[in-house]
Structure formats: structure tokens, C-alpha cells
C-alpha positions as CSV (number, residue, x, y, z in Angstrom):
1,X,1.9,-15.4,26.9
2,X,3.4,-11.9,26.9
3,X,5.4,-10.5,24.0
4,X,9.2,-10.5,24.4
5,X,9.8,-6.8,24.0
6,X,13.6,-7.4,23.6
7,X,13.1,-9.4,20.4
8,X,11.3,-6.4,18.7
9,X,13.0,-3.4,17.1
10,X,11.7,-0.4,15.2
11,X,11.7,-0.8,11.4
12,X,10.6,1.6,8.7
13,X,8.4,-0.2,6.1
14,X,6.5,0.8,3.0
15,X,3.7,-0.5,0.8
16,X,4.8,-1.6,-2.7
17,X,3.2,-3.3,-5.7
18,X,4.8,-6.7,-6.3
19,X,3.7,-9.9,-7.8
20,X,0.3,-8.4,-8.7
21,X,-0.6,-7.3,-5.2
22,X,0.3,-4.8,-2.5
23,X,3.0,-6.0,-0.1
24,X,4.8,-4.4,2.9
25,X,8.6,-4.4,2.8
26,X,11.4,-2.7,4.8
27,X,12.6,0.7,3.5
28,X,16.1,0.4,2.0
29,X,19.0,1.6,4.2
30,X,18.3,-0.6,7.3
31,X,19.7,-3.9,8.5
32,X,16.8,-5.7,6.8
33,X,16.7,-6.4,3.0
34,X,14.0,-4.5,1.1
35,X,13.1,-7.9,-0.4
36,X,12.1,-9.3,3.1
37,X,8.4,-9.8,3.5
38,X,6.6,-8.2,6.5
39,X,3.6,-9.8,8.2
40,X,1.5,-7.1,9.8
41,X,-2.0,-5.7,9.9
42,X,-3.8,-6.1,6.5
43,X,-5.1,-2.6,6.7
44,X,-1.6,-1.3,6.0
45,X,-1.8,-2.9,2.5
46,X,-5.3,-1.6,1.9
47,X,-5.1,1.1,-0.7
48,X,-8.5,2.4,0.3
49,X,-7.0,3.3,3.7
50,X,-3.4,4.1,2.8
51,X,-2.1,5.0,-0.7
52,X,0.6,2.9,-2.3
53,X,4.0,4.0,-1.1
54,X,2.9,4.9,2.4
55,X,5.7,4.4,4.9
56,X,5.1,3.1,8.5
57,X,7.2,2.7,11.6
58,X,6.6,-0.8,13.0
59,X,7.9,-2.6,16.1
60,X,8.9,-5.9,14.4
61,X,11.0,-9.0,15.0
62,X,12.8,-11.3,12.5
63,X,11.3,-14.8,12.6
64,X,10.5,-17.8,10.5
65,X,7.9,-20.5,10.6
66,X,9.3,-23.9,11.3
67,X,12.6,-23.2,9.5
68,X,10.9,-21.6,6.5
69,X,11.8,-18.4,4.8
70,X,12.6,-15.6,7.3
71,X,10.2,-12.6,7.5
72,X,9.5,-9.7,9.8
73,X,6.5,-10.0,12.1
74,X,4.6,-7.1,13.6
75,X,1.6,-7.6,15.8
76,X,-1.6,-6.6,14.0
77,X,-3.0,-4.8,17.1
78,X,-0.2,-2.1,17.2
79,X,-1.2,1.4,16.2
80,X,-0.4,2.5,12.6
81,X,2.4,5.0,12.7
82,X,2.6,6.7,9.3
83,X,6.0,8.3,8.5
84,X,6.3,11.4,6.3
85,X,9.2,11.5,3.9
86,X,11.2,13.9,6.2
87,X,10.4,11.7,9.3
88,X,11.5,8.5,7.4
89,X,14.8,10.2,6.3
90,X,15.4,11.3,9.9
91,X,14.7,7.8,11.2
92,X,17.1,6.2,8.7
93,X,19.8,8.8,9.5
94,X,19.5,8.1,13.3
95,X,19.6,4.4,12.6
96,X,22.9,4.7,10.6
97,X,24.5,6.7,13.5
98,X,23.4,4.1,16.0
99,X,25.1,1.2,14.2
100,X,28.1,-0.5,15.8
């Protein structure tokens, strides 16, 4: 079954240390809460590959599993797009301008 490209949108996320482990969460300033978990490729949370605090641009969709807690899902096979601090700031500024 093919991915429904209309359900996905670009989201800036970052690696953070929470609950004794590295997790991926949305960057503040978007439609998604920074507390929302992100399910994505494990390599993004690997501090040997990317240092803690690295920001990524993902194509993700909001979902839940059988009525459970909502989370963002990004396909693990997508390329890792690392955002620099200026690029992340620019992305968030464009997002705010694009809101309805």
C-alpha cells in the first residue's frame, strides 16, 4: 500500500534527553506540542551519529495506535535532513506566515 502523501506535512524536530534516554520531539513554535513523541528512524536518536540537540526536518503525520496516545510518525526510510540553527529559524518563520 502506498503512503498517503496528503496526510504528511513537514515538521522540525530535535533530539532531547528525557526520561533517561534520547527522544525526538517537535521544535517549539509549530502546530504540534513539544511534548508529543515522534516515531522515526532510530539513527536520529543515536548520539554516536548525531549529537544531542540536533534538529531535523521530517515529513510526518499525526496518528495514534488503536485509540492510544497521539504521536507523530515519520517513515524510517526517509533521508535525514539536518537543520542548522538559522535554517530551523527560517523554517519556523515561514510556517508562522503560512498559518490561516
